[in-house]
C-alpha positions in Angstrom: 31.0 22.7 30.9 31.4 23.9 26.9 33.8 21.6 25.2 35.4 19.6 28.3 38.6 18.3 27.7 38.1 15.0 29.7 34.9 13.2 29.7 35.7 10.0 31.6 38.0 9.1 34.4 39.4 6.2 32.3 40.8 8.8 30.1 44.2 8.4 32.4 47.6 6.3 31.7 47.4 2.4 33.5 50.5 3.0 35.6 48.2 5.7 37.8 45.3 3.3 38.5 47.9 0.3 39.2 49.8 2.5 41.8 46.4 3.8 43.0 45.5 0.2 43.8 49.0 -0.6 45.6 48.7 2.8 47.7 45.0 1.8 48.6 46.0 -1.5 50.2 49.3 -0.5 51.7 49.1 3.2 52.2 45.4 4.2 52.7 46.2 7.1 55.1 49.3 8.6 53.7 49.0 12.4 52.5 51.0 13.9 49.9 51.6 17.1 47.7 52.7 17.7 44.4 53.4 20.9 42.2 53.3 21.5 38.2 56.8 22.2 36.6 57.0 23.9 33.1 60.4 23.1 31.7 59.8 25.0 28.5 60.5 28.6 28.3 56.9 29.6 27.8 54.5 31.5 30.1 51.1 30.0 30.7 49.7 32.0 33.1 46.8 33.1 30.7 45.4 29.4 31.2 44.6 29.9 35.0 40.6 30.8 34.6 40.1 28.2 31.9 41.9 25.5 34.1 40.1 26.2 37.0 36.9 25.6 35.2 38.1 22.1 33.8 39.3 21.2 37.4 35.6 21.9 38.6 34.0 19.8 35.8 36.3 17.0 36.7 35.0 16.8 40.0 31.7 15.9 38.6 33.1 12.6 36.9 32.9 9.2 38.2 33.7 5.3 36.7 30.8 4.2 35.1 29.6 0.9 35.4 30.8 -0.4 31.9 34.5 1.3 33.0 34.2 -0.9 36.4 33.3 -3.8 34.4 36.5 -3.3 31.8 38.7 -2.8 34.6 37.4 -6.0 35.9 38.2 -8.0 33.2 41.9 -7.1 33.1 42.6 -9.6 36.3 44.8 -6.7 37.8 42.3 -4.9 40.3 40.7 -6.7 43.6 37.3 -6.5 44.4 37.9 -4.2 47.3 39.7 -1.4 44.9 37.3 -1.7 42.2 34.4 -1.0 44.7 36.4 1.8 46.2 36.7 3.6 42.2 32.9 2.6 41.7 32.2 5.2 44.1 35.1 7.7 43.5 35.2 10.9 42.3 38.1 13.6 42.2 37.9 16.5 44.6 38.8 20.2 43.3 39.7 21.7 46.9 42.6 19.7 46.2 43.8 21.5 43.4 45.2 25.0 43.9 45.7 27.2 41.2 47.1 30.4 41.0 50.2 32.7 39.2 53.5 32.6 41.2 56.2 34.8 39.8 54.4 35.7 36.8 53.9 31.7 35.9 51.2 29.2 36.4 51.2 27.1 39.6 49.4 24.2 40.4 49.4 22.6 43.8 47.9 19.5 44.6 47.6 18.2 48.4 45.4 15.3 50.2 45.6 11.7 50.7 47.8 9.9 48.2 44.9 7.2 47.3 42.5 10.1 46.3 45.0 12.6 44.7 47.3 10.0 42.6 44.4 10.5 39.6 44.9 14.3 39.2 48.4 14.3 37.0 47.6 12.9 34.1 44.4 14.8 33.3 45.8 18.3 34.5 48.8 17.8 32.4 46.2 16.9 29.5 44.4 19.6 30.0 46.8 22.2 30.4 48.2 21.0 26.9 45.3 21.0 24.9 44.0 24.5 26.5 47.3 26.0 25.3 47.4 24.2 21.9 43.5 25.4 21.5 45.1 29.1 21.8 48.3 28.5 19.9 47.4 26.5 17.4 43.6 26.7 16.6 44.0 26.0 12.8 45.4 22.7 13.2 43.8 19.2 14.3 43.6 15.9 13.5 43.9 15.9 9.6 47.5 17.5 10.0 48.5 15.0 12.6 47.7 12.2 10.6 49.3 13.3 7.4 52.5 13.8 9.7 52.0 10.1 11.2 51.5 9.0 7.6 54.4 10.7 6.2 56.6 9.2 8.9 55.3 5.8 8.4 56.0 6.0 4.9 59.9 7.1 5.5 60.8 4.6 7.8 63.3 1.8 6.5 61.5 -1.2 5.5 64.0 -3.6 7.0 64.8 -1.7 10.1 62.7 -3.5 12.4 61.1 -7.0 12.7 58.3 -9.0 14.6 59.6 -8.4 17.9 59.8 -4.3 17.7 57.7 -3.5 20.1 56.1 0.2 20.5 53.6 1.5 22.7 51.3 4.7 22.9 52.9 6.8 25.9 51.0 10.2 24.9 48.5 10.9 27.1 49.9 13.4 29.5 51.4 15.9 26.6 49.1 15.3 23.4 48.4 17.9 21.4 44.3 17.3 22.1 42.3 14.0 23.0 40.8 13.8 19.7 44.4 13.9 18.1 45.6 11.4 20.4 42.5 8.8 19.4 42.9 9.7 15.9 46.7 8.7 16.0 46.6 5.5 18.3 43.7 4.3 16.5 45.4 4.9 12.6 48.5 3.4 14.2 46.3 0.4 15.3 44.7 0.1 12.2 48.3 0.1 9.8 51.3 -0.1 11.9 51.8 -3.9 13.5 54.3 -2.9 15.5 51.8 -1.1 18.3 51.0 -3.4 21.0 49.3 -1.4 23.2 48.7 2.2 24.7 49.2 3.5 28.1 45.5 5.2 28.1 43.2 2.9 29.4 39.9 4.5 27.7 42.0 4.0 24.3 42.6 0.6 24.8 39.2 0.1 26.1 38.1 1.8 22.8 40.6 -0.3 20.4 41.1 -3.4 22.3 44.2 -2.9 22.9 46.2 -3.9 26.1 46.7 -0.9 29.0 50.4 -0.9 29.4 52.5 0.8 32.4 53.6 0.0 35.9 54.7 2.3 38.2 55.9 5.9 38.1 58.8 8.4 39.8 55.9 8.9 42.9 55.9 5.3 43.6 59.8 5.4 44.8 59.7 8.9 45.8 56.7 8.8 48.5 58.9 5.5 50.3 61.6 7.9 51.0 59.7 9.2 53.7 57.8 5.5 54.2 61.4 3.8 55.0 62.9 3.7 58.3 66.3 4.6 56.4 66.5 6.6 53.3 68.8 3.8 51.9 66.2 1.5 52.2 63.6 3.2 50.4 64.4 1.6 47.0 64.5 -1.8 48.1 61.1 -1.2 50.4 59.2 0.4 46.9 60.3 -2.9 45.0 59.3 -5.0 47.4 55.8 -3.5 48.4 55.1 -3.4 44.5 56.0 -7.4 44.4 53.5 -8.0 47.5 50.8 -6.3 45.3 51.5 -7.9 42.0 53.5 -10.5 42.3 52.7 -12.5 38.6 52.3 -9.3 36.8 53.4 -5.5 36.2 56.8 -6.3 36.7 58.6 -3.7 34.5 60.8 -1.9 36.9 61.7 2.2 36.9 65.2 2.7 37.7 66.0 6.5 37.6 64.2 7.9 40.6 67.9 8.2 41.9 69.7 6.7 38.9 70.7 4.0 37.2 74.0 2.9 39.3 72.0 3.6 42.7 69.0 1.4 41.4 71.1 -1.5 40.3 73.1 -1.7 43.7 69.4 -2.1 45.4 68.1 -4.6 42.6 69.8 -7.7 44.1 69.7 -11.4 42.4 66.2 -12.1 43.9 64.5 -9.3 42.8 66.5 -8.9 39.3 64.6 -12.7 39.1 61.3 -11.7 40.4 61.1 -8.3 38.2 60.5 -9.0 34.5 62.4 -6.0 32.8 63.3 -2.5 33.8 62.1 1.2 32.1 64.4 3.8 31.0 63.4 7.4 31.3 66.3 9.5 31.6 70.1 9.7 30.2 72.0 7.9 27.4 69.5 4.5 26.3 72.3 2.7 25.2 74.6 3.0 28.3 71.6 2.4 30.5 70.6 -0.9 28.4 74.3 -1.9 28.7 74.5 -1.7 32.4 71.2 -3.5 32.6 72.7 -6.5 30.6 75.9 -6.6 32.4 73.9 -6.2 35.8 71.8 -9.6 34.5 75.1 -11.4 33.1 76.4 -10.8 36.7 73.3 -12.5 38.4 73.8 -15.5 36.0 70.1 -14.3 34.3 70.1 -14.2 30.5 69.4 -10.6 29.3 66.8 -11.9 26.7 64.4 -13.3 29.3 64.2 -10.0 30.7 62.4 -6.8 28.6 64.1 -3.4 28.6 61.4 -0.4 27.9 62.4 2.9 27.0 60.6 5.9 27.2 62.5 9.1 27.0 62.0 11.6 24.4 61.6 8.9 21.8 60.6 8.9 18.2 59.9 6.4 15.7 63.5 6.5 14.1 65.1 6.7 17.6 63.2 3.8 18.5 64.4 1.5 15.6 68.0 2.8 16.3 68.2 1.7 19.8 66.0 -1.7 19.0 68.9 -2.2 16.3 71.7 -2.2 18.6 69.9 -4.4 21.4 68.9 -6.7 19.0 69.9 -10.4 19.9 70.9 -9.1 23.4 68.0 -8.4 25.0 64.0 -8.2 24.7 63.1 -4.5 24.1 59.7 -2.2 23.8 59.4 1.5 23.3 57.0 3.8 24.9 56.4 7.0 22.8 54.7 9.9 24.0 55.2 13.4 22.8 56.7 12.8 19.2 53.5 10.8 18.2 50.6 12.5 19.7 52.1 16.4 19.3 53.7 16.1 16.1 52.1 18.5 13.8 53.6 21.2 11.7 55.3 23.7 13.2 54.1 22.9 16.7 56.6 23.6 19.5 55.9 21.0 22.0 55.0 21.8 25.8 57.7 19.9 28.3 55.5 19.9 31.5 55.2 18.2 34.7 53.6 17.2 37.8 56.1 15.6 40.4 55.5 14.8 44.2 57.3 17.4 46.9 56.4 15.7 49.8 54.9 12.9 51.5 53.7 12.7 55.1 54.6 16.4 55.6 58.0 15.5 54.6 60.0 16.1 51.1 60.8 13.9 48.6 63.1 14.3 45.5 63.5 12.8 42.1 67.5 12.8 41.0 67.1 10.9 37.4 69.8 10.2 35.0 69.8 13.6 33.6 70.5 16.9 35.8 68.1 19.1 34.2 65.3 16.6 35.1 66.0 16.7 38.8 62.8 17.7 41.3 63.4 18.8 45.1 62.3 21.6 47.2 64.3 21.2 49.9 68.2 21.1 50.0 68.9 19.4 52.9 66.9 16.4 52.0 68.6 16.1 48.6 71.8 16.4 50.2 70.6 13.7 52.5 69.3 11.5 49.5 72.6 11.8 47.4 74.5 10.9 50.6 72.3 7.7 51.4 72.8 6.4 47.7 76.9 7.1 47.4 76.3 9.9 45.3 78.5 13.0 44.6 76.9 16.2 46.7 
């Protein structure tokens, strides 16, 4: 097709491949569905036909031999999974694009191991198509000028050698070219950049690909555990079976931080190398994590707190300064790096799991407006299982 947005299956976030391998080994026959949500006050219905064309193009892509070799070099992926990827292709029939109540609707349905790689490129495509339509005059030069200005105005003494930044900007980037240019510039001039979530960029630039698991891992386990109350611990323990010595950062807000910490017992607290924040007040969250580790006689400085919720560079430095000397920290910045151009209104879009094995799943989070569930009965049951207020 003319001017495709996604040209490599490696142009995705590392946590997707990491989860895919765990699904491949532990849940090969599990079926899921997911839906697109636009949280912005913006009608995207006009993108439908273009999006369908890009989805069909995605079905033509394969992992290339050099990409499989690259993944093999990371020492994360087992031979059977790499063999599966070498023959993998996305199936466009698993994605339905329609207009519902005047708004763009995208529904994904199929075997979890197969459909898991749709989310990130679909969001990147939607964002780039929208930006091509709304801001045709803007591009790489504008993004780099904005980045250089931000870097020039950062406080010289605001951080030290242990301030770690990671690019998390694939899903809501302005464009693929802007994303590549921003990460390339940061890699050249900004030593705190320690990695990127994007596997293709990591391969091109020699950066570590960074990521562990996302909300869908915990959501699916709501229907894979015998009891809802056991779902988070099951998700954590299966993850450890797949990755006993790596990828030890756990996402905390599928239910909420308090419920997560109740499930993170002393053994799990020791086994996981750290926690990731993705909703709610970051300072309150971090202090809860530190108190939890101290309660279990663990030095918080031996664990890593990863912050990834709507960060800017300035906000990341502020959080870093608060926790300096208390705990190790790392910061994943997405939209405010890869879609920060003059007068551009960023698009807040997500794709979230809505069912597993034909039954509903939910994300509650530490921020009420991020809650997602299509079934009120399941949401009520989930809240009851984790002792949350109705």
